[in-house]
C-alpha positions as CSV (number, residue, x, y, z in Angstrom):
1,M,-27.7,-68.7,0.6
2,I,-31.6,-68.6,0.2
3,Y,-33.2,-65.4,0.9
4,S,-37.1,-64.5,1.0
5,R,-39.0,-63.0,-2.1
6,L,-40.1,-60.3,1.0
7,F,-36.2,-59.5,1.6
8,L,-36.0,-59.8,-2.4
9,Y,-38.5,-57.1,-2.9
10,L,-36.9,-55.5,-0.4
11,L,-33.4,-55.3,-2.3
12,F,-34.9,-54.5,-5.3
13,A,-36.7,-51.7,-4.2
14,I,-33.5,-50.1,-2.6
15,L,-31.7,-50.6,-6.1
16,T,-34.0,-48.9,-8.2
17,S,-36.2,-46.5,-5.9
18,C,-33.5,-43.4,-6.7
19,F,-33.9,-44.9,-10.5
20,S,-37.4,-44.9,-10.6
21,N,-37.7,-41.2,-9.7
22,S,-35.6,-40.3,-13.1
23,K,-38.5,-42.3,-14.6
24,E,-41.2,-40.4,-13.0
25,K,-39.5,-37.2,-14.0
26,Q,-39.2,-38.6,-17.5
27,E,-43.1,-38.8,-17.8
28,E,-43.8,-35.9,-16.6
29,S,-41.3,-33.8,-18.7
30,K,-43.1,-36.0,-21.5
31,N,-46.4,-34.2,-20.4
32,S,-44.7,-30.7,-20.1
33,P,-46.8,-27.8,-21.7
34,D,-42.9,-26.8,-23.1
35,N,-40.8,-29.3,-23.8
36,S,-38.6,-26.5,-26.7
37,T,-37.7,-24.8,-22.7
38,K,-33.6,-25.0,-22.7
39,K,-33.3,-27.8,-20.1
40,I,-30.6,-26.8,-16.9
41,S,-27.9,-28.5,-16.6
42,I,-26.9,-31.4,-13.8
43,Q,-24.2,-29.3,-13.1
44,E,-26.7,-26.6,-12.5
45,I,-29.0,-28.8,-10.7
46,E,-26.3,-29.5,-7.9
47,Q,-24.9,-25.9,-7.6
48,G,-28.6,-24.8,-7.0
49,I,-29.1,-27.2,-3.8
50,K,-25.7,-27.5,-2.4
51,A,-26.4,-23.1,-2.7
52,F,-29.8,-24.1,-1.3
53,I,-28.5,-26.2,2.1
54,D,-25.3,-24.1,2.0
55,K,-27.4,-20.9,3.1
56,E,-28.8,-22.8,5.6
57,T,-26.5,-24.0,7.2
58,E,-25.1,-20.9,7.7
59,Q,-28.6,-19.1,8.5
60,N,-28.0,-22.1,11.3
61,E,-25.3,-22.1,12.9
62,G,-23.6,-24.5,10.9
63,F,-26.6,-27.3,10.6
64,F,-29.0,-27.7,8.0
65,L,-32.5,-28.0,9.9
66,L,-35.0,-30.7,8.9
67,N,-38.1,-31.5,10.8
68,D,-41.0,-33.7,10.1
69,K,-43.5,-35.5,11.8
70,E,-41.0,-37.5,14.0
71,R,-37.6,-35.3,13.9
72,N,-36.1,-32.2,14.4
73,L,-32.9,-32.8,12.8
74,K,-29.5,-30.8,12.8
75,L,-27.7,-31.9,9.6
76,K,-24.5,-31.8,7.9
77,L,-23.8,-32.1,4.0
78,V,-22.1,-35.4,3.3
79,R,-22.5,-36.2,-0.8
80,V,-24.7,-35.2,-3.3
81,H,-25.8,-38.1,-5.6
82,T,-25.3,-36.3,-9.0
83,E,-26.3,-39.5,-10.5
84,Y,-29.5,-39.0,-9.7
85,L,-30.3,-34.9,-10.4
86,S,-32.8,-35.0,-13.0
87,N,-34.9,-31.8,-14.8
88,L,-38.6,-32.9,-13.8
89,G,-40.0,-30.1,-16.9
90,P,-39.8,-26.6,-17.2
91,N,-37.7,-24.9,-14.6
92,R,-38.4,-27.9,-12.4
93,H,-35.8,-30.3,-10.7
94,F,-34.8,-33.0,-8.7
95,A,-31.9,-34.1,-6.1
96,C,-30.9,-37.0,-3.9
97,V,-28.8,-35.6,-0.8
98,D,-27.1,-37.6,1.9
99,L,-27.3,-35.3,4.7
100,A,-25.8,-36.9,8.8
101,D,-26.8,-36.2,12.2
102,E,-25.2,-35.3,15.1
103,K,-25.4,-38.8,15.6
104,G,-23.8,-39.7,12.7
105,D,-27.3,-40.9,11.6
106,V,-27.3,-40.5,7.0
107,Y,-30.1,-39.5,5.6
108,D,-30.9,-40.0,2.2
109,V,-33.3,-36.2,1.3
110,D,-35.1,-36.4,-1.7
111,F,-35.3,-32.2,-2.4
112,F,-37.9,-31.3,-5.5
113,L,-36.6,-27.6,-6.6
114,E,-38.2,-25.1,-9.1
115,G,-36.1,-22.0,-10.9
116,E,-34.0,-20.9,-13.1
117,P,-30.0,-21.3,-12.1
118,G,-28.4,-19.2,-9.7
119,N,-32.2,-18.4,-8.2
120,M,-33.6,-21.7,-7.1
121,V,-36.0,-22.5,-4.2
122,V,-36.6,-26.1,-3.1
123,T,-40.4,-26.8,-2.9
124,E,-40.4,-29.5,-1.1
125,T,-38.2,-32.0,0.8
126,S,-38.9,-35.1,2.1
127,L,-36.8,-37.8,4.4
128,H,-36.1,-41.4,1.6
129,K,-33.8,-43.4,3.9
130,L,-32.2,-43.6,7.2
131,N,-28.7,-45.3,7.1
132,G,-29.6,-46.6,3.4
133,K,-33.1,-48.3,4.4
134,P,-35.9,-47.2,2.6
135,F,-39.1,-44.9,4.2
136,Y,-40.8,-45.2,0.9
137,T,-40.1,-46.9,-2.8
138,W,-41.8,-45.7,-5.4
139,K,-44.3,-47.9,-8.0
140,Q,-45.2,-47.2,-11.6
141,V,-49.4,-47.0,-11.6
142,V,-52.0,-47.2,-14.3
143,D,-51.3,-43.7,-16.0
144,K,-47.6,-44.4,-16.3
145,T,-46.7,-42.1,-13.8
146,W,-44.6,-42.7,-10.8
147,R,-46.1,-42.3,-7.0
148,R,-44.6,-42.9,-3.9
149,V,-45.3,-45.7,-1.7
150,P,-44.3,-47.0,2.2
151,V,-42.3,-49.7,2.6
152,E,-42.9,-51.9,5.1
153,T,-40.3,-53.7,5.6
154,A,-38.0,-51.0,5.5
155,S,-36.6,-52.2,10.1
156,S,-36.0,-55.8,8.3
157,D,-32.1,-56.7,8.2
158,L,-30.1,-56.2,5.7
159,L,-28.0,-58.2,3.7
160,G,-25.1,-59.8,6.2
161,V,-26.4,-57.3,8.6
162,V,-27.4,-57.7,12.5
163,E,-27.9,-54.1,14.0
164,G,-28.5,-53.4,17.4
165,K,-26.8,-56.3,19.2
166,D,-24.9,-59.4,18.5
167,E,-24.0,-62.4,20.5
168,F,-22.5,-65.3,20.3
169,E,-19.0,-68.0,21.1
170,F,-16.0,-67.2,18.8
171,Y,-13.7,-70.5,18.1
172,Y,-10.4,-69.3,16.5
173,Q,-8.5,-72.8,16.0
174,A,-5.1,-73.6,14.6
175,K,-3.6,-76.9,13.7
176,I,0.6,-77.3,13.9
177,P,2.3,-78.3,11.2
178,V,5.4,-80.7,11.1
179,I,7.7,-78.9,12.5
180,K,12.2,-80.1,12.8
181,D,13.0,-77.1,14.0
182,N,12.0,-74.7,17.2
183,A,9.2,-72.7,16.3
184,K,7.3,-69.3,17.4
185,V,3.4,-68.0,17.1
186,W,2.4,-64.7,18.1
187,I,-1.5,-64.8,17.4
188,P,-3.6,-61.8,18.6
189,I,-5.8,-61.9,21.4
190,A,-9.3,-59.9,20.8
191,Q,-9.8,-57.1,23.3
192,S,-13.3,-55.8,25.3
193,D,-13.8,-52.2,24.3
194,D,-17.0,-49.7,24.1
195,Y,-18.4,-51.6,21.1
196,Q,-17.8,-55.7,22.2
197,D,-17.6,-57.1,25.7
198,I,-15.4,-60.6,25.4
199,K,-14.5,-63.0,27.6
200,V,-12.1,-65.9,27.2
201,I,-13.3,-69.2,27.7
202,S,-11.1,-71.1,27.3
203,M,-7.4,-71.2,25.5
204,E,-6.0,-74.8,24.7
205,I,-2.4,-73.7,23.8
206,P,1.1,-76.1,23.5
207,G,4.5,-75.4,24.2
208,K,5.2,-72.5,26.4
209,H,3.2,-69.0,25.8
210,R,2.7,-66.0,27.4
211,I,1.0,-62.7,26.6
212,L,2.8,-59.4,24.8
213,E,1.8,-56.1,25.0
214,E,2.5,-54.0,21.6
215,K,2.0,-50.3,23.3
216,V,1.3,-48.1,19.8
217,F,-2.6,-49.5,19.1
218,N,-2.7,-51.4,22.6
219,N,-2.9,-54.9,21.2
220,K,-2.7,-57.9,23.4
221,I,-0.8,-60.6,20.8
222,L,-0.4,-64.5,22.4
223,Y,3.6,-65.5,22.3
224,I,3.8,-69.2,21.5
225,E,7.7,-71.4,22.0
226,L,7.2,-74.4,20.1
227,E,9.5,-77.4,19.6
228,P,9.7,-80.6,16.9
229,E,7.3,-82.7,19.3
230,H,4.1,-80.3,19.2
231,S,4.0,-80.9,15.1
232,D,0.1,-82.1,14.3
233,E,-0.6,-80.5,17.8
234,E,-4.0,-78.3,17.7
235,L,-4.8,-74.7,19.8
236,E,-8.3,-73.8,19.9
237,I,-9.3,-70.3,22.2
238,K,-12.4,-70.1,22.8
239,Y,-14.2,-66.6,23.6
240,M,-17.7,-65.1,24.2
241,V,-18.9,-62.1,22.8
242,Q,-21.2,-59.3,23.0
243,R,-21.1,-57.0,20.0
244,K,-23.3,-53.8,19.7
245,E,-23.4,-52.0,16.4
246,K,-20.5,-49.8,15.7
247,G,-22.1,-45.8,14.5
248,P,-20.0,-42.5,14.4
249,Y,-18.4,-42.3,18.1
250,E,-16.8,-39.4,19.5
251,A,-12.6,-39.0,19.5
252,I,-10.8,-38.6,22.0
253,Q,-8.5,-35.6,21.5
254,P,-5.7,-34.8,20.3
255,I,-5.8,-37.2,17.5
256,D,-2.6,-38.9,17.1
257,Q,-0.2,-38.0,14.6
258,I,0.2,-42.0,13.5
259,Y,-2.7,-41.6,11.6
260,L,-1.8,-39.6,9.1
261,E,1.6,-41.1,8.6
262,P,2.8,-43.9,6.3
263,N,2.9,-47.4,6.5
264,I,5.1,-49.8,4.9
265,L,2.3,-51.1,2.9
266,M,0.0,-47.4,2.8
267,P,2.2,-44.7,1.8
268,V,1.5,-41.6,2.0
269,G,2.2,-38.7,-0.9
270,G,2.7,-39.3,-4.6
271,Q,0.7,-40.8,-7.0
272,F,-1.8,-41.0,-3.9
273,S,-2.1,-37.1,-3.2
274,E,-2.5,-36.7,-7.3
275,I,-5.5,-39.2,-6.9
276,A,-7.2,-38.2,-3.7
277,N,-6.6,-34.4,-5.0
278,E,-8.3,-35.4,-7.9
279,V,-11.2,-37.2,-6.5
280,I,-12.0,-34.3,-4.3
281,K,-12.0,-31.4,-7.3
282,G,-14.1,-28.8,-6.5
283,K,-15.0,-29.7,-2.9
284,E,-11.8,-28.9,-1.8
285,N,-13.0,-26.2,0.4
286,E,-15.9,-28.6,2.1
287,S,-16.1,-30.9,5.0
288,K,-13.7,-33.3,5.2
289,L,-16.9,-35.7,6.1
290,L,-17.3,-34.8,2.5
291,Q,-14.3,-35.1,0.6
292,A,-14.5,-39.1,2.9
293,R,-17.2,-39.9,1.2
294,A,-16.1,-38.8,-2.6
295,L,-13.1,-41.2,-1.5
296,Y,-15.4,-43.8,-0.3
297,D,-17.1,-43.5,-3.3
298,Y,-14.4,-43.3,-6.0
299,I,-13.0,-46.9,-4.6
300,I,-16.3,-48.7,-4.7
301,D,-16.5,-47.6,-8.2
302,N,-13.3,-48.0,-9.6
303,M,-12.1,-51.4,-7.4
304,R,-13.2,-55.4,-8.1
305,Y,-13.0,-57.1,-5.6
306,M,-10.9,-60.0,-6.7
307,K,-8.6,-62.5,-4.9
308,F,-5.8,-62.9,-7.5
309,G,-2.4,-61.8,-7.8
310,D,-0.3,-60.1,-5.0
311,F,-3.8,-59.6,-3.1
312,G,-4.3,-60.2,1.0
313,R,-1.4,-57.9,2.3
314,G,-3.2,-54.4,2.4
315,D,-0.6,-53.0,0.1
316,A,-2.0,-49.8,-1.5
317,V,0.2,-49.7,-4.3
318,Y,-1.1,-52.8,-5.4
319,A,-4.6,-52.3,-4.6
320,C,-4.1,-48.2,-6.8
321,D,-2.4,-50.1,-9.7
322,S,-4.6,-53.8,-10.4
323,K,-7.8,-51.7,-8.8
324,T,-8.7,-55.3,-7.7
325,G,-8.1,-57.2,-4.1
326,N,-9.5,-58.3,-0.4
327,C,-10.6,-56.2,2.1
328,T,-7.2,-55.3,2.9
329,E,-6.5,-54.0,-0.7
330,F,-9.9,-51.6,-0.4
331,H,-9.1,-50.1,2.8
332,S,-5.6,-49.4,2.8
333,F,-6.3,-48.0,-0.6
334,F,-8.5,-45.9,1.3
335,I,-6.2,-44.8,4.3
336,S,-3.4,-44.0,2.1
337,L,-5.2,-41.7,0.2
338,A,-7.4,-39.9,3.0
339,R,-4.1,-39.5,5.0
340,S,-2.4,-38.1,1.6
341,I,-5.6,-35.1,2.2
342,G,-4.9,-34.9,5.7
343,I,-7.8,-37.0,7.0
344,P,-6.6,-39.4,9.7
345,A,-7.6,-42.9,8.9
346,R,-6.7,-46.3,10.7
347,F,-7.4,-50.0,10.1
348,S,-8.8,-53.0,12.0
349,I,-9.3,-56.5,11.5
350,G,-11.3,-59.8,12.9
351,A,-13.9,-61.6,11.5
352,S,-17.5,-60.7,10.0
353,I,-20.2,-63.3,11.6
354,P,-22.7,-64.9,9.4
355,S,-26.0,-63.5,9.7
356,D,-28.1,-66.1,8.2
357,R,-27.7,-68.6,10.3
358,D,-26.5,-69.3,13.8
359,D,-23.6,-71.3,14.1
360,G,-20.6,-73.1,11.9
361,G,-17.6,-72.1,9.8
362,I,-17.0,-68.3,8.9
363,D,-14.9,-67.5,5.9
364,G,-11.7,-66.3,6.8
365,Y,-10.7,-63.0,8.5
366,H,-12.4,-59.5,7.2
367,C,-10.9,-56.2,7.7
368,W,-12.3,-52.4,8.0
369,A,-11.4,-48.8,8.7
370,E,-12.4,-45.5,10.1
371,F,-11.4,-42.1,9.8
372,Y,-11.8,-38.6,11.4
373,A,-14.0,-36.0,10.8
374,E,-16.5,-33.3,12.5
375,G,-14.9,-34.5,16.2
376,K,-16.0,-38.4,15.3
377,W,-14.7,-41.5,14.3
378,W,-16.4,-43.0,11.3
379,P,-16.8,-46.2,10.9
380,I,-16.2,-47.8,7.2
381,D,-16.7,-50.9,5.4
382,I,-15.9,-50.6,1.5
383,S,-15.5,-53.9,0.4
384,E,-18.7,-54.9,1.7
385,G,-20.5,-51.8,0.2
386,N,-18.5,-52.7,-3.1
387,K,-20.3,-56.1,-2.6
388,Y,-23.6,-54.9,-2.1
389,T,-24.8,-51.3,-3.9
390,A,-27.9,-51.2,-1.9
391,L,-25.6,-51.3,1.5
392,A,-22.9,-48.6,0.1
393,T,-24.5,-45.6,2.6
394,Y,-25.1,-48.1,5.6
395,Y,-21.3,-48.8,5.6
396,F,-20.3,-45.7,5.1
397,G,-20.6,-44.9,9.2
398,R,-21.6,-48.5,10.3
399,H,-20.1,-51.6,11.3
400,P,-23.2,-54.5,12.0
401,A,-23.0,-55.7,15.6
402,N,-22.2,-59.3,13.9
403,R,-18.1,-58.6,13.9
404,I,-15.4,-59.3,16.0
405,E,-12.2,-57.0,16.2
406,L,-9.1,-59.3,16.8
407,S,-6.7,-56.5,16.4
408,Q,-5.8,-52.5,15.7
409,G,-3.4,-51.1,13.3
410,R,-0.1,-52.0,10.7
411,D,2.9,-52.2,11.5
412,L,3.5,-53.9,14.8
413,E,6.1,-53.8,17.2
414,V,6.4,-56.7,19.9
415,T,9.4,-58.2,21.8
416,P,10.3,-61.1,20.9
417,S,9.5,-59.7,17.5
418,P,9.2,-61.7,14.4
419,A,12.6,-62.2,12.3
420,S,10.6,-60.5,9.4
421,G,10.1,-57.0,11.5
422,P,7.1,-55.4,12.0
423,I,3.9,-57.5,11.8
424,N,2.0,-56.1,8.9
425,F,-1.4,-56.6,10.7
426,I,-2.2,-60.0,12.3
427,A,-5.7,-62.0,12.2
428,Y,-4.4,-65.6,11.5
429,P,-0.8,-66.8,13.4
430,I,2.4,-65.5,12.2
431,M,4.5,-68.8,12.7
432,E,8.4,-68.9,12.4
433,V,10.2,-72.3,12.4
434,G,13.9,-71.2,12.6
435,K,14.0,-68.7,9.6
436,E,11.5,-69.8,7.0
437,I,7.5,-68.8,7.3
438,A,5.3,-71.3,8.1
439,Y,1.4,-71.6,8.2
440,P,-1.0,-73.4,10.5
441,L,-4.0,-74.8,8.8
442,T,-6.4,-71.9,10.8
443,T,-10.0,-71.7,10.4
444,F,-12.7,-69.8,12.1
445,S,-16.0,-70.7,13.9
446,F,-19.3,-69.5,16.0
447,T,-22.5,-70.6,17.6
448,R,-24.9,-67.8,18.2
449,K,-26.7,-67.3,21.6
450,N,-30.4,-66.5,20.9
């Protein structure tokens, strides 16, 4: 994949901007008139910035207010970037904090503080990023100090992300293998919702078929009955898709208890409670939004995206033990952790549409998750955030427009059902020939509408 020099500059700027903050602080510290003064600890800086935000939030009806020339923002704390907390010199400190507004947009805010532990005062506040995209970056100048400079490309598309809207045809194709007995097949049918408008252009389906209703998560599943004569035949479903970028959205109350309960491969409690409680240690009295971000960061920091072993089943225990997997493991692990500390969370699966071309094949299915906090469902994509560190903030609260959702939920039950029991999740066809499992060759492809 080839990227423009302009984009690579943007990616470099995103990755290094906060690191550059630390360099500026080091330079200023070297030039300080009294380097013998005892430095404030990172923990004390964290306590100082949190105390400041908590005090302001308490005084303003539960919101931290932030105003600049273009915005009057009402915000809630999501995360203090402890990795960027720094001493700038005697009694001067720096903090980088994520705060979310009422719509779910996440702002990365830089704070400069002065003072001793327990008595720190914020002297300067500036908006650094919006949903992971910087308004400015840092540049070293001739005297070796660092200066803030604007990023003219801040509105450019991010890696793999189509913002706003996307429109494309999506082709779901499968070839029936050679069968010597009657067979049954289950295939998800994409549906319209507030973020995707789905129209079925055509369906070419061998054998007898009908649509089944899965009632817990409201999925539609195509059920097909085949005979040996249908061997080597192909099926194809063509969709026209108009998709919107998805951010945090208002939840319909009350939240279904099913989003706190265990699934077959996503247990709740036990080791997941132990890990989750350790991850949020010191944040027990913080918001569920802040706790969810801590779980999100824990998985990004501790898991590797690797397709080997028993991956691809969305087994949270396997993910927890191996710390590896594909998107199904990443999000199953998160859901088990979240539900174990009382954060409702849910699973969806579909496909991610390439952003760097307008037609061709798609590299299989992709899945993602949502969690509930602050009266909203928050979309997350941890495996993408893990692959592209610069997008970790974007994918906490955002799903781009270039994707299609095929189904929701786990342990799906329909009638007729597979002999193996509830459907773990469904993107590719589930096929049974007699009592045996079969695997149709399945491909996804697309054509973008310009």
